[in-house]
Structure formats: structure tokens, C-alpha cells
N, C-alpha and C positions, 0 to 999 in steps of 0.2 A: 504494500500500500504506500502510495506517495502522498505528499502534502496536497497535490492537486486533487487526488482521489478524495481526500478528506474534505476539501473545500467544495467539490462537486456534490458530495453526500450531504453536506450542510445546506447547500443551495437547494437540493431536492427537498429536504425536510422543510425548508423555509417556504418553498412553493406549496407544499402540501398544507402547511399551516395557514398560509394566505388564502388558499382555496376554501379551507374549512371556515375561516373567519367570514369570507364573503357569503358562504352558504348560511351561516348563522345570522348574519346581518339581514339577509332576505326575509327572515322571520321576525323582524323587529315589530311587526304589527300584533304579535301575540299579546293578549290582554293580561296574561299572568304566566308564572312558571308552570302552573298546573295545566293551563291550556296548551302550553308548548311541550308538555310532558318532559320538562327539564328537571334534572336532578342537579341543582346548583351545587350542593355539597360535593358531589362526585366530581364535577367539573373543577371546582376550586382545589380539590386534592390533586388533580392532574396539573393545574396551573402551577402549583407549588413545585411539582417535579420539573416542569418546564423552566421555572425560575432557577432552580438548582442547577439544571443542565446548562442553561445559558450563562450562569455565573462561572461554571467550570470552563466552558468554552471561551469565555471572556478572559479568564486567567491564562489559559493556554495561548490565546491570540496575543495577549500582551507580552508573552515570551518570544513571539516570532519577530524576526528582524525584517519586518515589512514596512513599518511606519514609525516615525519617532514619537507619535502621540500614543496615549494609552486609552483604552476603552474603559468605561466605568461599569461596575457590576451593580446590580440592584441592591439597594441598601436596606430593604425591608427585611 
């Protein structure tokens, strides 16, 4: 595996996440979580996993010799 493979894999997951957000946004008209059949607690649990993964990827990216600036991690 090369660094380009890792970047390509990250870009693919980014596209999947963007597609998912667009899909969810199309349901903004839902009058309630119940009407949307939304399990907000389960989604928030996964959001925390995403936050942790992004923090780790940010840490790794900050170690790369690609740019002189640093990315910031979520402070929550």
C-alpha cells in the first residue's frame, strides 16, 4: 500500500459520506424523528466514531511532509 492508495481510500470514504449527507438532507421535511424512523442515539454513536477516526487521520496528516501548516482536530 502506498500513500496515494491511502489518500484514494480516504477520498472514496469522503465521497460516500457526502452522498449519505445529501440523501439525509433530502428528508429535511420530516416532521419528527419518529416520522423519519430515525434512531438519533445510534447515529450520534457513529458520529463519535467518525470524530475519533478523523482526529487520528488529522494526527497522521500533520506528520506528513506535504504542507507547512497543521490541520486542527476536533476539540470536543
